[in-house]
C-alpha positions as CSV (number, residue, x, y, z in Angstrom):
1,M,3.9,28.6,-5.9
2,N,0.7,27.9,-7.8
3,L,-0.7,24.4,-7.5
4,P,-2.7,23.4,-10.7
5,A,-6.2,23.1,-9.9
6,D,-6.9,20.4,-12.4
7,F,-6.2,16.9,-11.1
8,E,-7.5,15.2,-14.0
9,H,-4.3,15.1,-15.8
10,P,-3.0,11.4,-16.4
11,A,0.3,12.1,-14.5
12,W,-1.9,12.5,-11.3
13,M,-3.6,9.2,-11.8
14,T,-0.5,7.5,-12.4
15,A,1.1,8.9,-9.2
16,A,-2.1,8.0,-7.2
17,S,-2.1,4.4,-8.8
18,T,1.6,4.0,-8.0
19,V,1.2,4.9,-4.4
20,G,-1.9,2.9,-3.9
21,S,-0.1,-0.3,-5.3
22,Y,3.1,0.3,-3.2
23,L,0.7,0.6,-0.1
24,L,-1.1,-2.6,-1.0
25,I,2.3,-4.4,-1.5
26,L,3.5,-3.0,1.7
27,V,0.3,-4.1,3.7
28,S,0.4,-7.7,2.1
29,M,4.1,-8.2,2.8
30,T,3.6,-7.0,6.4
31,I,0.7,-9.6,7.0
32,L,2.6,-12.5,5.3
33,L,5.9,-11.6,7.0
34,F,4.5,-10.8,10.6
35,G,0.9,-11.6,10.8
36,V,0.9,-15.3,9.4
37,P,3.9,-16.4,11.8
38,Y,2.4,-14.7,14.6
39,A,-1.0,-16.5,14.0
40,L,0.9,-20.0,13.6
41,F,2.8,-19.4,16.8
42,T,-0.2,-18.3,18.9
43,A,-2.3,-21.4,17.6
44,L,0.5,-23.8,18.3
45,V,1.3,-22.5,21.8
């Protein structure tokens, strides 16, 4: 299987942007759902 050497096609940018945005959402949700309660619990105890 020959991979294309040209990664300038808009589909590659779309795929990279999709993966990046999903990772950003995953990190922010992890911080909100686990980091914030942990910080509040340790600050109050």
